[in-house]
Residue, then its C-alpha position, 0 to 999 in steps of 0.5 A: m897855407f898861402t893867401q894873397l893880400k892886397s895892401k894899398g894897391i900892391a898884391t903880396f904873398l904871405i904865409l899864415i900859420s894858425l896859433s892855438c885857440g883862445q876863449q870867446g869874449k863878450e861883445v863890445s858895448d856901444q858905450v865902449i865903442h863911443e868912447a874909443k871912437q874919440s881917439v881915432f883919427s884920419v891920417e892924411g899926407i902927401a907923398c911924391g905929389k900923391s895924396s895918402i889917407g888912412t886911419g890912426v889911433l891915439i895911444d900913450e906913446g903917440v898916434l899909431t898907424n901903418a907905415h905904408i900910409i905915411a911912406g915918403s910923406e912930406k906933410l902929415e895931418l891928423i883929422d878928428s871927427d869934428g874936423n879939427r886938423n893937427e900937423t904931425y910927423p913920424i917919430m918911429i917907423d918900422f917898414k917890416t911890420d908896417l907900423a908907424l908912430l906919429n907925434n902927439p901934437e897935444l891932442p885933447q883926446l884920451p889915449l887908448e890902452i893896449s891889450e893882447p888878442q885872443e882867438n874867437q873873441m868878439v871885437s870891434v874894428l874902428l875905421w875912418g870914413q866919410r868924415t866919421v868913425k865907423d865901427i864893425p863888430v866881428k869875431l876874431s877868426r884866428l891868430v896867425n903868424i904872417v910871413i910877408p915882404d916889407i911895405y916895399g915888397e922886399g924880403k920875407h919877414t914874420r909878424s904876429g897877426m890876426e884874421l877877421s871876416i870883414e871887408v875893408e876899403p882903401g883908407d881903412s888901413g891903420g884902423p884899431i881893433i878893440d876888445a870889450k874893454g876898449q883896449v887896442i889888440g891890433l891894427i888893420f893893415s890889409r885885405s885878402t885878394k882871394q877870399d871875400e870879406t877877409s882882412y888881416g890885422i897886426s897883433s898888439s905884440e908887434f907894437i913894441k917895434v915902434t913904441q920903444n926906444y923913440d923920442s919926440s924927434a922927427v924921423s924919415s918917413g922913408n921912400c915913396r911906394d910905387 
């Protein structure tokens, strides 16, 4: 099935291949959501004279976000819900899967653990907005393999992902999708331009693209996007 997506103002075509069903999980409790929110940040940068904003989540290796948020950035900051700002920089980036790992500038917050998604489980999507972290409870509609160009619109690359029945806005990209244990099972990266209240996440199985073979040295954030 072909579905058209828009990612940060650029429409791209992708192919979704449904995977097998899993078991429905229990809802994410308010306590788990409250604790997980402490590890979610606004990611703000300047790229080619334009501001860019998204969401990021602290994991053991650093702050995980989308590559398209930081592409071409000359300066990056992490802002927590208390308004504290910390400068950061990319230490690993993968333009094909739209993932980036940012340096952890000795943040006091606790990192979240990673887990695998299951189709039909109840999850909560944590998104940065209006100087606070909002949460959206939703059932994970289905697991999919996504065939999509890289963040610059080039080539065709397959990434493991998920479909969720929610509407996301600019700045929501990079928001973690957490399960009932508060573990990160995916990362929001785009919304559908053809189906209302339909958005897509990158599966945690893809995180290895940026959480392995990295060090604390800064890497290039790539070119700015048109």
